N, C-alpha and C positions, 0 to 999 in steps of 0.2 A: 289058212292064213291069207292065201291069195284072194279068196272071196272077200275078205275084209278090205283088202286094198281097193278092189273094184268099187266098193260102196263108199269109200271116203270121198268126201267133197273137198277138192283142193281149192282153198280160198287164198286170195292174195294176202300178203303179210300186212297185218294191221299197222305195224310200226314203220312201214316203208313210206317215204315221202311221196306224196301224190304229185302227178305231173300236169295237172290242169294249170296252164300258164296264168289263168286269171286268178288262181288262188295261191300261187306260189309266192312266198315272201321273197322280196328282193334279196339277193345274196351278194355280199361283197366279194368279187372274184379274186381280190388280192388276199383274201383270208378265209377260204372255204374250210370249214371244220371237217377234219378227217375222223371217221368212226373207227378206223383201225390204223393207228399211226405206224404200226409195223409193216403194214401192207401198202399204204397209199402215200405216194410222194407228195410233197408240198406243192400246192397249186398256184404258186406265184405266176400270174399271167405274164409278167415281164420276162420270164424264163421259158415260156412255151413258144414253140415255133409259130410264127404268124401264118395264117392260112388265108390266101386270097380266094374267097368263095366263088368268085366269078371267073377265076383263071387258075386252075390247078396245073402247076407246071409239070409237064411230063416230057421226057425225051426218049429216044430209042437208040442209044449208042453202044450198049454193052452186050446185046444178044449176038452170039457168034454162030451157034449151030443148034439145030433141033432135029431129032430123029423120032421114030415112033415106037421105041421099046416101051413096054408097060408091065406092071406087076401089081398085085394086091397085097403082097407080103414083102415087107421091107428087108427082113433078115435073109429070106430065101433069095431075094433078088441079088443081094450083094454077094452071097456065096457063089452064085452062078455067074455074076457079071462084073465082079470087082476088077478083073484084069482087062475088061473090054472098054471100048471107047465110051465115054459118058454121053448121055443124051443131050445135055445142054451145058454150055459154058456161060458163066456170068462174071463180069468183072466187078469185084467189090473191094473198095479201098486199094485199088491198083493191083489186086491179086486175082488171078483167074481161078474161079471156083467151079468144080465139076459137080453137076447136079444129075440125079437119076430119077426117072419117073417111078412113082410109087402107087399111083391110082389113076384110073381113067374109066369112068362109068358111062354107059350109054345114057344120054339124056342129061348128064351132069353139066353144070355151067363151066367147070374148070378142070384142067389137068394139074396134078400136084407132083412136085419134085423135092428131093432133099439131098444135101451133100453127104458124103460118106462119113464125115465127122459129126453128123447130127448137130451142126451149128446153125444152119440156115434152112429156111423153108421157102420154096418157090411156087407161086401160083400163076397159071396162065389161063385166061378166059378162052373157052372154045365154043360157047353157045350164048345166045341171048345178048349179043353185043349191043343191040339197039336199046337195051335197058341201062346202059352205062354202068354196069355192075362194078367194074374195076375202079372207076373214078369215085363212085359212091363209097366203096370200101376204104379207099385212101383217105377221103375226107373224114369218115367216121373214126378211123384209127388215129388220125391226127387229133381229133377231139378227145379221144380216150388216152392219148399219149402221156398225160400227166400222172396216170396211175401206174404204180410200179409192178403190180401183179394183176392177174385175171384177164389181161388182153395182150395180144401180140404187139411187138414194137416193129415199126417199119425200118428196114435197112436201106433199101433202094427200090425205086419203082420207075416204070416207063408207061407208055400208052398200051403196052401189051402184057406186062407182068408186074407182079409185086413180090419182093423178097422181104420176109420178116425173120425175126429170131426164131429158132426152133424152141417150141414150148411143150414138148412131151408127146405122149401117145394118147389115143382115145381111152376114155374112162371105161374100166371093166370092173367086175365084182372083186377082182384081186387087188385093185388099187383105189377103191373108194375111200377117201379120207374120213376119219371119225367125225370131223366137223363139217361134213359136206353140206349140211343144211345151212349152217352159218355162212359158209362161203357163197352158196346160192343167194342167200339174203343180201350179202354185200354186193354181189354182182348186180342184182336187181336194183338195189339202192342207187348204185352208181349210174346205171342206165336211166333210171327215172330222173335222177338229178340232172343228167345231161340231155334229157328229152329225146332219148334214143330207144327205138324198139328194134330188136333183131329180126323177128318175123319168120325165121327159118331154122330154128334150133333142132338139130338131130344129134344122135349119139356121137357121130364122128366129129362133131363140132364142139364137144366138151372134152378137153384134154387135161391130163394130169402130169405135172412135173414137180418133183420135190414136194409132193403131198399138197400142192396148190392146184386149184381148179381154174382152168382158162377157157374162155369162150372165144371162138374164132369164126371166120367167114361172115363178114358184115356186108357182103355185096347186095343183099336184099333188105338192108336195114332202112328205117325211116328216121328222119330228124324233125322234131316238132310235128310229127304225124304227116310229113310230106315226103314223097318218094324222091323228089328232086332236091330235097334238103335245102330249099331256098337258094339253090345254085343254078344259074341260067344254063350252064352247059350240061346239066344232068337231066336225064329223062324223068318224066313224071308218070310213066306207065306203071300200073300196079303189078306186083308179082303174080304170074299165072298160078292157079291152084293154091292160093294163099291159105295158110293154116290160121284159123281164127283164134286158136288158143293163145293165151298170154305167154310171154317168155317164161314167166315163173312157172306156170302150169306145165309147159313143155319140159322144163328141166326136172321138175319133181317127178313127172310121169316117166321120164327116161331113167332116172335113178331108181325109182321103185321097180321098174322092169328089170334093171340090171341086177338088183339084189333080191329078186323074187325067190331065190332058193336059199337065201341066208336069213333064217328066222330072227337071229339076234339083231342084225342090221335093220331088218324090217321094223321090228318093235321100236328100236331107237328113233328111226326116222318118223314113223307113224305117230309116236308119242309127241314128238316136237310139232308135227303138223296139227295134231288135235289141240295141243296147248295153245298154239299161235292162232288157231281159228276161232277161239272163244272170244 
């Protein structure tokens, strides 16, 4: 079965809206049609927070303490460290929240933290600061903030970190939704509609919560094919070692690899791929 997977040519979805700006029909922003009314929030631009593209407002008033504890296993970490001092305190809505580090990889762009109640997720940039990764992610998430699922919501941010809502754990073969292909299609449709490319999709950036697929980590994203997103304060430097695969291809390959030992799931997904490639 695995040999068949390797021979499948993954093609982009035929029915996804193309992003060539010269060919896109003008869309009334006050009445964007939703393809999944249960998943996508109304896009009334009057209710969307205004973004000053030339001046993303960031402050640094809430960081209190940072230490260097680290772990790759969330549950194991809390069993060992629940009674110890937290690694980071952040003030959110006048409440001091304790965050614990859950991942730090050599060469990674960020360190990741989570609060013990799994309500918030904290990301701190540790490498590639000259690429303005954090500011770019803040901008992209603001663009995507009108959609109720598939992308994280910003809670608070500064020049040094961003806190978003907790939106689940990395996708594994035990939590792949039955409609994973349809959810991937919807994510790609939204990104194309908003002229956004993620450019750095890996398995740990595909999360599952309540059977919904979420895409995170937009620090290397482009907007209208520009690294600076048409914002003067953002770097226009291209990501080092850029993966040339499309966002769609990356997600499909990741899911196929995750379910490589599950023949039934493979057949279902491959059947949909073949049907939509015709």
